[in-house]
C-alpha positions in Angstrom: -28.2 7.3 -1.0 -25.8 4.4 -1.1 -22.2 5.2 -0.4 -19.5 3.3 -2.2 -15.9 2.6 -1.0 -14.4 2.8 -4.5 -15.1 3.7 -8.2 -15.4 0.1 -9.2 -18.3 -0.4 -6.8 -20.0 2.6 -7.9 -19.6 1.7 -11.5 -20.9 -1.8 -10.9 -24.0 -0.4 -9.2 -24.6 2.1 -12.1 -24.4 -0.8 -14.6 -26.8 -3.0 -12.5 -29.2 -0.1 -12.3 -29.3 0.7 -16.0 -29.5 -3.1 -16.8 -32.4 -3.6 -14.5 -35.8 -4.9 -15.9 -38.4 -3.2 -13.8 -37.3 -1.2 -10.9 -39.6 -0.8 -7.9 -39.6 1.7 -5.1 -41.8 1.3 -2.0 -43.4 -1.7 -3.6 -44.5 0.0 -6.8 -43.0 0.3 -10.3 -40.6 3.2 -10.3 -41.5 6.2 -12.3 -39.1 7.8 -14.9 -38.3 10.5 -12.4 -37.6 8.0 -9.6 -35.2 6.1 -11.9 -33.5 9.3 -12.9 -33.0 10.2 -9.2 -31.4 6.8 -8.6 -29.0 7.3 -11.4 -28.2 10.8 -10.3 -27.4 9.7 -6.7 -25.1 7.1 -8.1 -23.3 9.7 -10.4 -23.0 12.1 -7.5 -21.3 9.4 -5.3 -19.0 8.5 -8.2 -18.1 12.2 -8.7 -17.3 12.3 -5.0 -15.0 9.4 -5.2 -13.2 11.0 -8.1 -12.9 14.4 -6.4 -15.1 16.2 -9.0 -17.9 17.5 -6.8 -17.9 20.7 -9.0 -19.8 18.6 -11.7 -22.9 18.6 -9.6 -22.3 21.8 -7.4 -22.4 24.1 -10.4 
């Protein structure tokens, strides 16, 4: 998981991810589940930066 130093970096990465045209992992086109996991990792990091870990720990 990529760690971000601030909210702006995390949001920029999230926008880049959802705007991407064709995401690959391990040299193959990413599955829906893999893309969802990438987005979730970004959201978890963003929640950490905002001090809202309870959003994903519940």
